[in-house]
C-alpha positions in Angstrom: -1.9 2.5 20.7 -0.4 -0.3 19.6 3.5 1.3 18.7 3.7 -1.1 14.7 0.0 -0.7 14.7 -1.4 2.6 12.1 -2.9 5.9 12.9 -4.5 6.0 9.5 -6.7 9.1 8.9 -9.8 9.5 7.4 -10.7 9.8 5.0 -9.2 8.4 2.2 -6.3 6.0 5.1 -8.3 4.4 6.8 -11.2 3.4 3.3 -7.3 2.0 1.8 -7.9 -0.6 4.4 -11.2 -1.5 4.7 -10.9 -2.2 1.1 -7.8 -3.4 1.3 -9.1 -6.1 3.8 -12.1 -6.6 1.8 -9.6 -8.2 -1.5 -7.8 -10.1 0.6 -11.5 -11.8 2.0 -13.2 -11.9 -0.6 -10.2 -14.4 -2.6 -10.8 -17.8 -1.6 -9.4 -19.4 1.1 -5.6 -19.1 2.0 -5.0 -17.7 -1.1 -3.3 -14.4 0.2 -2.0 -13.4 3.2 -2.5 -9.1 4.4 -0.5 -6.4 6.6 -1.4 -3.8 7.8 1.0 -2.2 10.1 3.4 1.6 9.8 5.8 1.6 6.9 9.1 -0.5 7.6 11.9 1.6 9.1 10.0 4.7 9.2 8.5 3.7 13.2 7.7 8.2 13.5 4.9 7.8 10.6 2.1 6.3 11.1 0.2 6.5 8.1 -1.3 2.3 7.0 1.1 0.4 4.9 -0.3 -1.9 3.3 1.2 -6.1 1.9 -0.1 -8.2 -0.3 1.9 -12.0 -0.4 0.2 -15.0 -2.6 0.6 -18.0 -1.1 1.5 -18.9 -4.5 5.2 -18.7 -5.1 4.5 -17.6 -9.1 2.0 -14.3 -7.9 4.2 -11.6 -6.7 3.4 -9.4 -4.2 2.6 -6.0 -4.0 2.8 -3.4 -1.5 2.2 0.4 -0.9 1.0 2.9 1.5 -0.8 5.9 2.2 -0.6 9.3 2.9 -3.3 12.3 3.2 -4.6 11.5 -0.2 -1.7 9.8 -1.9 -0.6 6.7 -2.4 2.2 4.5 -2.9 2.5 1.4 -4.5 5.0 -1.2 -5.6 4.4 -4.2 -7.3 6.4 -7.6 -7.0 10.1 -6.8 -7.9 9.8 -3.4 -9.5 10.2 -0.6 -8.8 7.8 2.0 -7.3 4.4 4.1 -8.5 3.3 7.7 -6.6 -0.1 8.2 -7.5 -0.7 11.8 -6.3 -3.6 12.4 -5.2 -4.9 9.3 -6.1 -7.7 9.1 -3.6 -9.0 12.3 -5.7 -9.3 10.3 -9.2 -5.3 12.0 -9.4 -2.4 10.6 -11.9 0.5 9.0 -11.8 3.9 10.5 -10.9 7.1 8.8 -13.2 9.7 10.2 -10.9 8.0 11.2 -7.7 10.1 10.7 -4.6 10.6 6.8 -3.7 10.1 5.7 -7.4 13.1 4.2 -8.5 14.5 5.1 -12.5 10.7 6.4 -12.5 9.3 4.4 -13.4 5.4 3.4 -13.6 3.7 0.9 -13.2 
């Protein structure tokens, strides 16, 4: 395994990567790029990090990571938000770890 590549667990982590690739592939050519890797600054974590960057400078990028059944998401420059138990219909948790100012998107 490449040190920059994630090692997603079967289930939600793997499915999220598959869904993101499908969404970006469905967009018109050269609309956005998708990067999948490890969480920046945390090479010891093997969970998948994703970033979708649109080619339109007026459009917002989004990024985040998946851990077991949870998803952390940041859209544009807004504060991030944690979705606990996301793969099982969980709920948004304001003020969760890593969620600046508890902002819920």
